[in-house]
C-alpha positions as CSV (number, residue, x, y, z in Angstrom):
1,M,-4.4,111.0,-115.8
2,N,-3.5,110.0,-119.4
3,L,-6.1,111.4,-121.9
4,L,-6.0,109.0,-124.8
5,K,-8.8,110.6,-126.9
6,E,-11.3,113.4,-126.7
7,F,-14.2,114.0,-129.2
8,S,-17.9,114.9,-129.5
9,L,-20.6,112.8,-131.2
10,N,-24.1,113.5,-132.5
11,D,-26.7,110.8,-132.2
12,K,-30.3,110.1,-131.3
13,C,-31.2,111.0,-127.8
14,S,-31.5,107.9,-125.5
15,Y,-33.7,109.7,-123.0
16,L,-36.2,111.8,-125.0
17,K,-38.0,110.7,-128.2
18,D,-37.6,112.7,-131.4
19,K,-34.5,114.6,-130.1
20,D,-30.9,114.4,-131.1
21,T,-28.0,114.6,-128.7
22,N,-24.4,115.9,-128.7
23,T,-22.1,114.1,-126.3
24,H,-18.6,115.1,-125.2
25,Y,-16.3,112.0,-124.6
26,K,-13.0,111.6,-123.0
27,I,-11.1,108.3,-123.1
28,I,-8.8,108.2,-120.1
29,E,-6.1,105.7,-119.1
30,N,-5.3,105.4,-115.4
31,S,-7.5,108.1,-114.0
32,S,-6.9,108.8,-110.3
33,T,-9.6,109.0,-107.7
34,Q,-9.1,112.8,-107.6
35,D,-9.3,113.2,-111.4
36,T,-12.5,111.1,-111.5
37,Q,-13.9,113.2,-108.7
38,E,-13.2,116.4,-110.6
39,L,-15.0,115.1,-113.7
40,I,-18.0,113.7,-111.9
41,E,-18.4,117.1,-110.1
42,R,-18.6,118.7,-113.5
43,G,-21.3,116.4,-114.8
44,F,-19.4,113.6,-116.4
45,R,-20.3,109.9,-116.2
46,R,-17.9,107.0,-116.4
47,F,-18.3,103.7,-118.2
48,G,-15.0,101.9,-118.2
49,K,-12.3,104.2,-119.5
50,M,-14.9,106.4,-121.2
51,Y,-16.1,109.6,-119.5
52,F,-19.0,111.5,-121.1
53,R,-21.6,114.2,-120.7
54,P,-24.3,115.7,-122.9
55,I,-23.5,119.1,-124.4
56,C,-26.7,119.6,-126.4
57,E,-27.1,123.2,-127.6
58,G,-30.4,124.8,-126.4
59,C,-31.3,121.8,-124.2
60,N,-30.8,121.4,-120.5
61,E,-33.1,118.5,-119.8
62,C,-30.2,116.3,-118.5
63,Q,-29.5,117.6,-115.0
64,S,-26.7,116.1,-112.9
65,I,-28.1,115.3,-109.5
66,K,-26.7,114.1,-106.2
67,I,-28.3,113.1,-102.9
68,D,-27.4,115.0,-99.7
69,V,-26.4,112.1,-97.5
70,D,-25.8,114.2,-94.4
71,N,-29.5,115.3,-94.4
72,F,-31.1,112.1,-95.7
73,T,-33.5,110.3,-93.4
74,F,-35.0,106.9,-94.3
75,T,-38.8,106.9,-94.5
76,K,-41.0,104.0,-93.1
77,S,-41.5,102.6,-96.7
78,Q,-37.8,102.8,-97.4
79,R,-37.0,100.9,-94.1
80,R,-39.6,98.3,-95.2
81,V,-37.6,97.6,-98.4
82,L,-34.5,97.1,-96.3
83,K,-36.3,94.8,-93.9
84,K,-38.0,92.7,-96.6
85,A,-34.6,91.9,-98.2
86,T,-32.7,90.8,-95.1
87,F,-32.2,87.3,-96.6
88,I,-30.2,88.8,-99.5
89,K,-26.5,88.9,-99.0
90,S,-24.1,91.4,-100.6
91,Y,-20.4,91.5,-101.3
92,I,-18.2,94.3,-102.5
93,Q,-15.1,93.9,-104.7
94,Q,-13.4,95.3,-107.7
95,P,-15.4,94.7,-110.9
96,T,-15.2,91.3,-112.5
97,L,-16.7,89.5,-115.5
98,T,-18.3,86.0,-115.3
99,Q,-20.8,84.1,-117.2
100,D,-23.3,84.8,-114.4
101,H,-22.8,88.5,-115.0
102,L,-23.5,88.1,-118.7
103,N,-26.5,85.9,-118.2
104,L,-28.1,88.3,-115.6
105,F,-27.3,91.3,-117.8
106,K,-29.1,89.7,-120.7
107,K,-32.1,88.6,-118.6
108,F,-32.5,92.1,-117.1
109,H,-32.4,93.9,-120.5
110,L,-34.8,91.5,-122.2
111,H,-37.1,92.2,-119.3
112,M,-36.7,96.0,-119.7
113,K,-37.4,95.6,-123.4
114,D,-40.8,94.2,-122.6
115,K,-41.5,96.4,-119.6
116,R,-40.4,99.8,-120.9
117,S,-39.6,99.2,-124.6
118,W,-35.9,99.6,-124.1
119,E,-33.9,98.9,-127.3
120,Y,-32.3,95.5,-126.9
121,Q,-28.9,94.6,-128.3
122,E,-26.9,91.5,-127.4
123,T,-24.0,92.2,-125.1
124,T,-20.7,90.5,-125.8
125,A,-18.1,89.8,-123.1
126,D,-15.7,92.4,-124.7
127,H,-18.4,95.1,-124.6
128,Y,-19.3,94.3,-121.0
129,Y,-15.6,94.3,-120.0
130,N,-14.9,97.6,-121.7
131,S,-18.0,99.2,-120.2
132,F,-18.0,98.0,-116.6
133,V,-14.7,96.3,-115.7
134,T,-11.8,98.2,-117.2
135,G,-10.9,101.7,-116.0
136,H,-11.9,101.1,-112.3
137,G,-8.5,102.3,-110.9
138,E,-8.5,102.3,-107.1
139,F,-12.1,103.7,-106.9
140,G,-14.3,101.4,-109.0
141,F,-16.3,98.5,-107.3
142,E,-19.2,96.2,-107.9
143,V,-21.6,95.1,-105.2
144,L,-22.9,91.6,-105.8
145,Y,-26.3,90.6,-104.4
146,Y,-27.0,86.9,-103.8
147,D,-29.9,84.7,-102.8
148,E,-27.8,81.9,-101.4
149,E,-25.6,80.9,-104.4
150,R,-27.7,82.7,-107.0
151,L,-26.5,86.1,-108.3
152,I,-29.5,88.4,-108.4
153,G,-28.1,91.9,-108.7
154,V,-25.0,93.8,-109.7
155,D,-24.4,97.4,-108.6
156,L,-21.5,99.2,-110.2
157,I,-20.2,102.2,-108.3
158,D,-17.2,104.5,-107.9
159,I,-16.3,105.3,-104.3
160,L,-14.8,108.8,-104.5
161,E,-13.3,111.2,-101.9
162,D,-16.6,112.8,-100.9
163,G,-19.2,110.4,-102.1
164,I,-20.4,107.5,-104.2
165,S,-21.1,107.7,-107.9
166,S,-23.7,105.2,-109.1
167,I,-22.8,103.9,-112.5
168,Y,-25.2,101.1,-113.3
169,F,-27.4,98.5,-111.6
170,Y,-29.1,95.4,-113.1
171,Y,-31.0,92.7,-111.4
172,D,-32.9,89.4,-111.8
173,P,-36.5,90.3,-112.8
174,D,-37.7,87.2,-110.8
175,Y,-36.9,89.3,-107.6
176,E,-38.7,92.4,-108.7
177,K,-41.0,92.4,-105.7
178,Y,-38.0,93.0,-103.5
179,S,-37.3,96.4,-105.2
180,L,-33.6,95.6,-105.7
181,G,-32.9,98.9,-107.4
182,K,-34.1,100.8,-104.4
183,L,-32.3,98.4,-102.1
184,S,-29.0,99.0,-103.8
185,L,-29.4,102.7,-103.5
186,Y,-30.4,102.5,-99.9
187,N,-27.3,100.4,-99.2
188,Q,-25.2,103.0,-101.0
189,I,-26.6,105.7,-98.7
190,K,-26.0,103.5,-95.6
191,Y,-22.4,102.9,-96.6
192,A,-21.9,106.7,-97.3
193,Q,-23.3,107.5,-93.9
194,R,-21.0,105.0,-92.2
195,S,-18.0,106.3,-94.2
196,S,-18.7,110.0,-93.7
197,K,-19.3,110.5,-97.4
198,K,-21.5,113.5,-98.2
199,W,-23.1,112.6,-101.5
200,I,-24.6,110.0,-103.8
201,Y,-24.0,111.0,-107.4
202,L,-27.0,109.7,-109.3
203,G,-26.0,110.8,-112.8
204,Y,-28.7,112.5,-114.9
205,Y,-32.2,113.4,-114.0
206,V,-34.5,113.9,-117.0
207,K,-38.1,115.0,-116.1
208,D,-39.8,113.3,-119.0
209,C,-37.8,110.1,-119.0
210,Q,-39.4,107.4,-116.9
211,S,-36.1,105.6,-116.3
212,L,-34.5,108.8,-114.9
213,S,-37.3,110.9,-113.5
214,Y,-37.5,108.9,-110.2
215,K,-34.3,110.4,-108.9
216,T,-35.9,113.5,-107.4
217,H,-37.9,111.2,-105.1
218,Y,-34.7,111.0,-102.9
219,K,-34.5,114.2,-100.9
220,P,-32.7,116.4,-100.2
221,F,-30.8,116.7,-103.4
222,V,-28.9,119.3,-105.4
223,T,-28.3,119.7,-109.1
224,L,-25.3,121.1,-111.1
225,R,-25.6,124.5,-112.7
226,G,-24.4,124.7,-116.3
227,R,-21.6,122.7,-117.9
228,P,-18.4,123.8,-116.3
229,S,-15.1,122.8,-118.0
230,E,-12.3,121.1,-116.0
231,Y,-10.7,124.5,-115.5
232,E,-13.8,126.3,-114.2
233,A,-15.4,126.3,-110.8
234,Y,-18.6,124.2,-110.4
235,N,-21.8,125.1,-108.5
236,W,-24.3,122.6,-107.1
237,E,-27.5,124.0,-105.6
């Protein structure tokens, strides 16, 4: 692992209104699967070569959460989502950047601006590349979802030694009735079960943030205690 830069940054909280956040960043060149595993286990998230986690003093609303794959059982409603989308094809490969990616990314975020009042900012090819393509090493992948020749979903994941870390998923709003976000997660779980992976790392659960509060619907799950450094033991319970 080649640590290029490490710093902290104060900003407005993306998850809770009227709150500020302090985020710890690491810019890492050529991170190994093992190094990434160690950081994810300690509450970091990865976008490109950037690893980050909140370190806000006096606030513990951001809880790192992971699904216990070994003990997860699909419900009838979850199986219906899988059945309803049998016409959708998926392909896994290392992350790429095409005009179809950018068009779908824009369409999704404009939709979320209207649906949930997300702040919208035009994404450039360079920004997308730095956030989702670079830094993937041997562990970063994208799962592309297609309806025939039409790209309708992109699921960015890291396949680690003991589980899958969900990075980001975006989809075509025209296919919203097929619950593509749920479908992508269910496919991650199915892949983990086939591959003897124990966990799906879902990033942060925030109770009062609509975009993140859904994560406790997937049981059983465990959460990370505290904010252990790279040199400290970690405890999920």
